[in-house]
N, C-alpha and C positions, 0 to 999 in steps of 0.2 A: 372628820370629813365634812366638807360644802357642799350646798351644792347650789346649782341656777337655772332657774324657771324665767323663760321666755313668754308673756300671753298678750298675743297681737288684739288689738282694739278697730273696729269697725263700724263700719260710718251708716248715719240711721238708713232703713228707704226712705227714698221722696215719692211721692206720685199724684195723683188727683181722682178726683168725681166720675166714673164715670157712667153713665144709664145702657141697660144690658137688658136682653127681654129673656124673659126666663120660664120657659112650655110651664105650662100647668096640668099638663096631659088629659086635658081635655080635645073636643074635635068640631069645628061648627062647618055646617054646609055653605055653602057657594051661592048666591044670593039668585046669575045667572047663571053657569054651569053644572049647580049641582054638586064642584072639589069639595071633599076636609078642605081646610087645613087646622093646623095644631093655633089653642090657643094663649098667645103667651102674654105673660106682666112684667112691666116695667117697673126696674130696682137700679137705684143710686150702689152703688159698690165700686170699696175706694181698687185703684190699680196702680201698681208699685209699677211707675218708671224709667230710674236709678237710685242713683247711692247719693245722699250728699256727699260735697266736697269740701267739706270745714264740721262739720254736727259730727262726735264722735259717739256712735249708741253708747249711755253711761249703761245703764240698767242691764245689759245683752255683757261687757267689760265686767262689772259687779257679779255677774253668774259666774265667767268665767274664772276671775280671781279665785271666789270661791270654791270653782270645784278644783283650780291647782290647790288650794291652799290644805281645797281636803283629800287629795291625793298624798300630799309631802306629807300629812300628819296623821295615814293610816301606815307608811312605808317608813314612821323614825322621825321624822325631822320634824324642824323647829321653823319658823320662820323668825327674821332674824330683820326682816327688812324686801320693803316693798317701791320701790323705785319708780316711777312715773317715766319715761325718754316722752318728750317733747318733739316734734319737729310743724314747721311752720310751710306757708306756702303765701305765694306773693299775686299780685298784678299792675297795670298799671298802660295809660295812655296819656299817645298827646295828636293834639290836634289843631290843622293852621289854619286859620282864617281870613278872611276879609277879599280884597280884590288882588286875583290869580296868588291868594293865598300865600301872599305877602305879611299883610298891615298887626295881624294877632294869630296870638298860639295860644294856649294853655292844654293844660296835663296835668296829671293823678294821678297817684298810686295808693297799692295801702296793703298790708301785710295782715295775716293773722296766727297765731299758732296754735294745735291741737294736740292733747294725749294718741300717740302712737300705740305704743305699747306696755308694758309694765315687768323688770326683772325682782322678781321673789329669788332672793336670796334666801337660804338658808341651813341648820346648821344639824347631823346627827344627835340623836338622842341617845345619853347612854346610862 
């Protein structure tokens, strides 16, 4: 008896450094009106803004593969093969220029592939 397991790949998170205000728990008294104000310190933190559109999170994919193989082994299966599934993406653009946009033009295009998932094939041990 054979079993096939699908392990999806995920893209790596992308983000940027952002300065945030963190309260210290201390209070200070205002000079003019005497009101209390929280004391804060500024700290740079990485903030996720989304996910990459082309870079797969290899570390997570490796961990997910390890978990799937371990579960198959616990269920009495032996892994026969691990096959990557490759997908692709592309983009292009064309620009006209010159007088009345008729003198010249140029274009470009690119494409790339990435591992979108893994397929594990296993057979039952007897």
